[in-house]
N, C-alpha and C positions, 0 to 999 in steps of 0.2 A: 285492334290499336293497340298497343305498346305500353304498359305502362313502369313504372320506376319499382328495384324491387331494392329489396337489402340481400347486401351481399355476406349470404348466411354457405357454408357448404356442410350438409349432412352429416351425423353420424350411422343413421341409421340407412334402412332401405326396407322396398316391398313395392307391393301392388295399389295405388293410389289411385281414387277418384277425378282428384284433382293437379294440373300442370304444376310442379313447386315453383315455377312464375308465378302465376296468380294467384299459390297461397302467400309469399313473401311479398306480396305490392306494400312499395313503402309508404304509410298514410300519412308520415312529415312533409313528405315529397308530392305525395298529391293535390291538386287543384278539381275542385268539383264542388257544385251544390243543387241542390233540388229537391226534388222530394225524397221523405221519408217515410220508414211506419218503424212500431217496437211491438217484432209478439213474441208472446209465451210459446214454447213448446212443449207439448205433454210430456209428463217426464220427467224438464228440467228445471233446478232452481232456478235459476237464471230468464236473462229478457236476450233476442236481438234482437237489435238497431240496424235498421237494414237497409241501408245508402243505395238508394239510387244514381248510375251513373250517365247511362245513355239509356237505351228501347230496348236496351239486350243484356243489359250488365247491372248489378248492385257488388255493394258491399256487403258483410254478412260481420258485425260489431258485437262484440258478445259480453255482458258482465254479466256478475255474480251476485248480483244486491239493485236496492234502488237511489242508492244513492246517489247515481249518475243523474237523477231525475229533479235531487233536492241540491245543486249547483257542488257537490261533495265530493271530495277528491276520492279517488276510486281506479281500479283493473279492470282492463278490457282487454279482449285475444281477438286478433281478427281470422276470421274466417275466410279470406281473401277474398279476392274477384266470384261471384257465383253465375249463374243463372237469373235474369230478372222471372221465372215462371220462379226461384225460393226463394223471393217476397208473398208469396199469399199466405194464408191461412187455410189451413185444413182444420177444418174445427170439427170432418168427424176423425178426424185422431186425435182431437182436445186441446187442439191452437188455440189459443184467443190475441186475437187483439186488442192492443194492450193500448198504444197511442199511434197517432196520427202527425204532419206537420212538413217540418224542411229542414236542411241543413246546409253547411257551408264548410268545407274545409280549404283552409288556404295556409300556408304559411308556417303550418306545423296549429293549425290552430281549428277546433272541431266547437263550433256553433251549432246545437239543436233546440231548434223551435217549434215547440210539444205544442199546435191549434186546436185539435179534439183528444178528447181522451174518456174513453170506453171502461176502466179500470180504477179502481181506488187506489193502484201501484204509482198512480201519476194524478195527484188530486185535482190539477188544475193547469192552466195551458199557462206556460211556463216559457224563456229562456236560458239554459243553458250552456255557458262561454268555457272551454275547456285547454291547456295546452297540452298534446299527446309530446310524450315520451319512452323511446321507445326504452323495456326495460330487457327486453332479451326474448330468445326464438327456442319457444317447449315443443317440446321433437316427441312424435309419440305410434305406439299403431294404436289406429281405431276400431276397432267392429264395424264402426257403420260407415269411414271412406276409408279404410289402409292407412297410410303411412302418411302423416302428418307432419308439417313443421310450418307453425304458428306463433306467431307474432306475437307479445304480449306489451301494450301500451298501456305507460300509466298514464292514465285523466285528472291533472293540475286543476283546480277546477280557479274560473279567473273572475265569472261574475254571475248571476242570474237575476232578472229582472220578468214582470209580466211582460210578456205584449202587450201594445196602444190600442 
């Protein structure tokens, strides 16, 4: 399945573990909803919000802090479309499952519905809604992934409330 992409011409080049069209998926133009989980990977300071697209693919959205779980404005970096296996938590590697729930992404609005929490990072179930606004594309050479062109989005809080 093809996804809408951001019109961006890379300035760097090199080996990569993910095709450019999967890195540059335009989240403001995607319409999807389904299962979501929040994972903290060992050695990282932030959290990956993994949005399941279908039985083969997910989107990984990285946030540097817990503001996203408190309905506060923050910044997120998209790691694009990833294989579904990458939503799994590898506890032997030190990964932790932080929360689970569902999401809806439609018309540039991301709704995160946290239904189960497993860590004090997310204190209780909640619903947080954000308007996505593309900040730009961060391009770099990653020791882990090679050449990377990662869209960064402002997450502008719309509202938050406890689910019924």
